[in-house]
N, C-alpha and C positions, 0 to 999 in steps of 0.2 A: 138273767143272773140266776144261778143255781146255788142253793145253800146246802152244803153237806156238813152236818154237825156244826162245828164252830167256824167252818171255812166257807169262803165264797168262791165260786167259779164263774168267771165272766165268759160270755159266749163269743165276744169279738172285741177287736180294738175299738170299734165304733161305740160299743157299750161303755168301755172304760173312759173314753173321751167324753161321752154324754154325762157320766157320773161326775167327772171333774168339772165340766162346764156348768152343770146345774148347781153344784156345791159352790162354785165361785160366784154365780149370780145370787145365790141365797145369802152368802156371807158378805158380798161386796168387796172381796179381796181374794188373793191367791189362797187356795185351800192348803192346809197342812195335813199331814198324815193323821194327826190326832183329831181332826175334824170328822173323821169317818169312823164307823163302827170297827171294833177290833177285827183284825184279819182282812178287812176290805182293802187297805193300802197294799197288802201283799198280792191280792188278786189284780189290782190295777197295775202294780209293778210287773207282774208276770206277763201282762199283755203289752205294756208300753215301755218297760225298762226302768232304770233308776228314776226316782221321784222327779228330779229336775228335768230329765228327758221327757217324762210323761207330761209334765206341765207344758213343755215346749211343743210336743206333738199335738196337744189339745189346743194350741194357739193361745194359751193363757200367759205365757212367758216368752220373752225374746230369747233366742239362742245366744248364749254368752260368747263373747269374743274369745275368751280363754279356751273354751271348748272347741271353737272353730279353728283356732291357732294350733291346738294340740292335734286335731284331726289332720290338718294340713301337713304338720311335721311328720305324722305317722305315714301319710300317703307318700310324701317325698322320700322318706326312709325306705319304705317298701319298694318304691320305684327304683331307687338307687341300688338296692340289694338284688333286684331282678336283672339289672344291666350287666 
């Protein structure tokens, strides 16, 4: 992790996942953005995507069925438009 002024730059997805899992172990629950120093959630999101997807990629949260359904609809629509 590199700190440039008030901002954090993570070197890899693995580092972002490590930060999330360590914080979850420390807290005993899913970490919230407010549990991290200012600007760190932005660095995590830059590596892993939106907060919910970041928690899913870290294996801390089950992928929501709503998200899976939306992705399936998008794939079907894309496939239909290509036909």
